[in-house]
C-alpha positions in Angstrom: -17.8 -64.2 -47.7 -19.5 -61.6 -49.9 -22.6 -61.7 -47.8 -20.6 -61.3 -44.7 -18.8 -58.3 -46.1 -22.1 -56.7 -47.0 -23.4 -57.3 -43.5 -20.4 -55.8 -41.9 -20.5 -52.7 -44.1 -24.1 -52.2 -43.2 -23.3 -52.5 -39.5 -20.5 -49.9 -39.9 -23.0 -47.6 -41.7 -25.4 -47.8 -38.8 -22.8 -47.0 -36.2 -21.2 -44.2 -38.2 -24.4 -42.5 -39.3 -27.1 -42.9 -36.7 -28.7 -39.5 -37.2 -29.3 -40.1 -41.0 -30.7 -43.6 -40.4 -33.1 -42.7 -37.6 -33.9 -39.1 -38.5 -37.7 -39.7 -38.6 -38.1 -42.3 -35.9 -39.7 -41.6 -32.5 -38.7 -43.7 -29.6 -40.2 -43.9 -26.1 -37.9 -42.8 -23.2 -39.4 -43.6 -19.8 -39.0 -40.4 -17.7 -41.2 -40.2 -14.6 -41.1 -36.5 -13.7 -44.2 -34.9 -12.2 -46.1 -38.1 -12.9 -46.0 -38.3 -16.7 -44.2 -40.4 -19.3 -42.8 -38.6 -22.3 -41.8 -39.5 -25.9 -38.8 -37.8 -27.2 -38.3 -37.2 -30.9 -34.9 -37.7 -32.4 -35.3 -34.5 -34.4 -36.1 -32.6 -31.2 -32.9 -33.9 -29.6 -30.8 -33.0 -32.6 -32.2 -29.4 -32.5 -31.2 -28.9 -28.9 -27.8 -30.4 -29.5 -27.2 -28.0 -32.3 -28.2 -25.1 -30.0 -25.8 -26.5 -27.4 -22.9 -26.5 -29.9 -23.4 -22.8 -30.6 -23.8 -21.7 -27.0 -23.0 -24.4 -24.4 -23.0 -22.1 -21.4 -26.8 -21.6 -21.7 -27.3 -25.2 -20.8 -24.5 -25.5 -18.2 -22.7 -22.4 -16.8 -20.0 -24.6 -15.5 -19.3 -26.1 -18.9 -15.8 -27.1 -19.7 -14.2 -29.2 -22.5 -13.2 -31.8 -20.1 -16.7 -32.8 -19.1 -18.2 -32.6 -22.6 -18.8 -36.4 -22.8 -20.9 -36.1 -19.7 -23.1 -33.4 -21.0 -26.3 -34.1 -23.0 -28.5 -31.0 -23.0 -31.1 -32.7 -25.1 -31.9 -35.6 -22.7 -34.6 -33.8 -20.8 -35.9 -31.5 -23.6 -39.4 -32.8 -23.7 -39.7 -33.1 -20.0 -38.9 -29.4 -19.7 -41.5 -28.6 -22.5 -44.1 -30.6 -20.6 -43.4 -29.0 -17.3 -43.7 -25.6 -18.8 -47.0 -26.5 -20.6 -48.5 -27.8 -17.3 -47.4 -24.8 -15.2 -50.2 -22.6 -16.6 -48.0 -19.5 -16.4 -47.1 -20.1 -12.7 -43.5 -21.0 -13.2 -40.8 -21.5 -15.9 -38.6 -24.5 -16.5 -35.7 -24.6 -18.9 -32.1 -25.5 -19.8 -30.4 -24.5 -16.5 -27.2 -26.0 -15.2 -28.8 -29.3 -14.3 -30.8 -29.8 -17.5 -28.2 -32.1 -19.1 -28.3 -34.7 -16.2 -30.7 -37.7 -16.4 -33.4 -37.4 -13.8 -32.5 -40.6 -12.0 -28.9 -39.6 -11.8 -29.8 -36.1 -10.6 -32.0 -37.4 -7.8 -29.2 -39.8 -6.7 -26.6 -37.1 -6.6 -28.4 -34.0 -5.4 -31.3 -35.1 -3.3 -31.9 -37.6 -0.4 -31.7 -41.1 -1.8 -34.3 -42.2 0.7 -37.6 -40.7 1.7 -36.8 -38.4 4.6 -40.0 -39.6 6.4 -38.4 -43.1 6.7 -35.2 -41.9 8.4 -35.3 -42.7 12.1 -35.3 -39.7 14.4 -32.6 -39.7 17.0 -35.0 -38.2 19.6 -38.5 -37.0 20.1 -38.8 -33.3 19.3 -41.5 -31.3 21.1 -44.2 -29.5 19.0 -43.7 -25.8 19.1 -46.4 -24.0 21.0 -47.5 -21.3 18.6 -50.1 -20.0 21.0 -47.2 -18.4 22.9 -46.6 -16.0 20.0 -47.9 -12.5 19.6 -51.5 -12.2 18.5 -50.6 -9.4 16.1 -52.6 -9.4 12.9 -49.8 -10.9 10.7 -52.2 -13.2 9.0 -53.3 -10.3 6.8 -49.7 -9.4 5.8 -49.2 -10.2 2.1 -45.4 -10.1 2.0 -42.4 -10.8 4.3 -38.9 -11.9 3.6 -36.1 -12.5 6.2 -33.5 -11.9 3.5 -34.3 -8.2 3.8 -33.5 -8.2 7.5 -29.9 -9.6 7.3 -30.9 -12.9 8.8 -30.3 -15.2 5.8 -26.7 -16.2 4.8 -25.7 -16.3 1.1 -26.9 -19.2 -1.0 -24.5 -22.2 -0.8 -23.9 -25.2 -3.1 -24.1 -28.7 -1.7 -22.6 -30.1 -4.9 -23.2 -33.8 -5.9 -23.9 -34.9 -2.3 -27.2 -35.5 -0.7 -26.4 -33.3 2.2 -29.4 -30.9 1.8 -30.5 -31.8 5.3 -27.3 -30.2 6.7 -27.8 -27.0 4.7 -31.4 -26.8 5.9 -30.3 -27.2 9.5 -27.5 -24.6 9.4 -29.7 -22.2 7.6 -32.2 -22.3 10.4 -29.4 -21.9 13.0 -27.9 -19.0 11.1 -31.2 -17.3 11.2 -31.6 -17.7 14.9 -28.1 -16.6 15.6 -28.5 -13.5 13.4 -31.8 -12.5 15.1 -30.3 -13.0 18.6 -26.8 -11.5 18.1 -27.6 -9.0 15.2 -24.7 -10.6 13.3 -24.9 -13.0 10.3 -22.4 -15.9 10.4 -22.2 -18.9 8.1 -22.2 -22.2 10.0 -20.4 -25.4 9.0 -22.4 -28.0 7.1 -19.2 -30.2 6.9 -19.2 -30.6 10.6 -22.6 -32.3 10.3 -21.7 -34.4 7.2 -18.6 -35.7 9.0 -19.6 -35.9 12.6 -23.4 -36.6 12.7 -23.3 -40.4 12.8 -27.1 -40.5 13.3 -27.5 -39.2 9.8 -25.8 -40.4 6.6 -23.7 -37.7 5.2 -24.2 -37.5 1.5 -26.9 -40.1 1.7 -29.5 -38.1 3.5 -30.5 -37.1 7.0 -32.9 -35.0 9.1 -32.5 -31.4 10.3 -33.9 -32.4 13.7 -31.2 -35.1 14.0 -28.6 -32.5 13.1 -29.9 -30.1 15.8 -29.6 -32.9 18.4 -26.1 -33.9 17.3 -24.9 -30.4 17.6 -26.3 -30.3 21.1 -24.5 -33.5 21.9 -21.2 -32.4 20.4 -21.4 -29.1 22.3 -21.8 -26.7 19.5 -21.2 -25.8 15.8 -18.2 -24.2 14.1 -18.3 -21.5 11.6 -17.9 -22.4 7.9 -14.6 -20.6 7.7 -13.2 -22.8 10.4 -14.6 -26.1 9.0 -15.2 -25.5 5.3 -17.5 -27.6 3.1 -16.7 -30.2 0.4 -19.2 -32.5 -1.2 -18.1 -35.7 0.5 -17.8 -37.2 3.9 -14.4 -37.4 5.7 -13.1 -37.9 9.2 -14.8 -35.8 11.9 -12.5 -32.9 12.6 -14.8 -31.0 15.1 -12.9 -28.9 17.6 -15.0 -27.7 20.6 -12.7 -24.7 21.2 -13.9 -23.3 17.9 -17.6 -23.5 18.4 -19.6 -20.3 17.7 -23.2 -21.4 18.6 -24.8 -24.0 21.0 -28.2 -25.6 20.5 -30.6 -25.4 23.5 -33.6 -27.2 22.0 -35.4 -28.0 18.8 -39.1 -28.3 17.8 -41.3 -29.6 15.1 -44.1 -27.3 13.9 -47.8 -28.1 13.7 -48.9 -29.3 10.2 -50.8 -26.2 9.4 -49.7 -23.5 6.9 -51.2 -20.7 8.9 -49.2 -21.8 11.9 -46.1 -22.2 9.7 -46.5 -18.6 8.5 -47.0 -17.3 12.0 -43.9 -19.1 13.4 -41.8 -18.0 10.3 -42.8 -14.4 10.7 -42.2 -14.2 14.5 -39.5 -16.7 15.2 -37.3 -16.9 12.0 -36.4 -19.1 9.0 -37.7 -22.7 9.2 -36.2 -26.0 8.1 -38.5 -28.2 6.0 -38.4 -31.3 3.9 -40.2 -31.4 0.6 -40.8 -33.5 -2.5 -38.4 -31.8 -5.0 -39.5 -33.6 -8.1 -39.1 -31.4 -11.2 -37.2 -28.7 -9.3 -34.2 -29.8 -11.3 -35.4 -27.8 -14.3 -36.9 -24.8 -12.4 -35.8 -21.4 -13.6 -38.3 -19.0 -12.0 -41.9 -18.3 -10.9 -44.2 -20.1 -8.4 -43.5 -23.8 -8.4 -46.9 -25.6 -8.6 -46.5 -29.1 -10.1 -49.6 -31.0 -10.9 -48.4 -34.2 -9.3 -46.2 -33.9 -6.2 -46.6 -36.6 -3.5 -46.6 -34.7 -0.2 -45.4 -37.8 1.6 -42.4 -38.5 -0.6 -39.9 -36.1 0.9 -36.5 -36.1 -0.7 -35.0 -32.7 -0.2 -34.2 -30.4 2.8 -34.6 -26.6 2.3 -35.3 -23.4 4.3 -38.4 -21.2 4.2 -37.4 -17.6 4.6 -40.5 -15.7 3.6 -43.9 -15.5 1.8 -45.8 -13.3 -0.6 -48.6 -12.9 -3.1 -48.5 -12.4 -6.8 -51.2 -11.8 -9.4 -51.3 -14.6 -12.0 -54.0 -14.9 -14.6 -56.0 -12.2 -12.8 -55.9 -14.2 -9.5 -54.0 -13.6 -6.3 -51.6 -16.5 -5.8 -49.9 -17.0 -2.4 -46.4 -18.4 -2.3 -43.5 -19.3 0.0 -40.0 -18.0 -0.5 -37.6 -20.9 -0.1 -33.8 -21.0 0.0 -32.2 -23.9 -1.8 -28.6 -25.2 -1.7 -27.8 -25.7 -5.4 -25.9 -22.5 -5.9 -26.9 -19.0 -7.1 -26.9 -20.2 -10.7 -30.1 -22.2 -10.2 -33.6 -20.9 -9.9 -34.1 -17.3 -8.7 -30.5 -16.6 -7.7 -30.6 -19.8 -5.6 -34.1 -19.4 -4.3 -37.5 -20.6 -5.5 -41.1 -19.9 -4.8 -43.7 -22.5 -4.0 -47.5 -22.3 -4.0 -48.8 -21.6 -0.5 -52.0 -22.9 1.1 -52.3 -26.4 -0.3 -49.5 -28.3 1.4 -47.8 -28.3 -2.0 -45.1 -31.0 -2.2 -45.5 -31.7 1.5 -44.3 -28.4 2.8 -45.9 -28.8 6.2 -45.0 -32.5 6.7 -41.5 -32.0 8.2 -41.1 -28.4 9.4 -38.7 -27.8 12.3 -36.8 -25.1 14.1 -34.1 -24.6 16.7 -33.5 -22.4 19.7 -29.9 -21.4 20.6 -28.4 -20.8 24.0 
């Protein structure tokens, strides 16, 4: 009996005082972000947790006491450190509002759970004929941003729902509508999440499928008429409330010079990318060392391009609108290296023409 009592007391000690017992141990946590495996030190985790206790809003601006059990700001600490080290001064990664979420869980909740390249298209989109565009010498232009021309709606937040494809599609349509009517209107993503039965609501989809579905439905409503929430419900589309009608959609040739030309002369473009490690992005030019261009898991919107001097070199980049709210990245936007098909930026580019 005495031995049993000693054993039980030792067990209670382990459960009650884990930090003291394991203070100097290092364990391996398998975290596949940007192609590397990291080892996290228990001391490092304790340090970040102490910082969190003092100022929790740094790690998660939406922090509340109710969700405290869900938060673990230390869980990705070494991943963030490694991303920063590998960025070579191009970008910064840190404790933003998503830093407390395990990578696998984040990918499941905020990105397409399947490779967008494997989603069956509902129709065959024509390739946009860029030769019809003006021959003006835009290729020498170093900066352009549709945000500065009242063509891009405010950054939205898809929430914990893999509906990025819908936000990418509406962003492209909003741009075309604003260019045509000189008026910026926010379109309804919820119409697509609820009514696009070709795609899968919070479980992924394609902007081109969304364009076709809007064409079949007869149009799209404004967000004010059909507001968004991060889950799929019954389709409540009302044709009497439509504000825009799709005429046709196109895919864009897999060439970044062509992409730049179409963006500059036609408007914002829907794309699918590999969004690995964007979870921790806080600013700069995203240029991950390992980013499979054929594993596309997130739909976003290209709105511009530019060039910045980094380490005494001119670095070209794309300006991209995301749908994770204004509290992420550069006020909801991010920049991506331009000219190398980084993260598959040219693999699934598409656009729409409105009636």
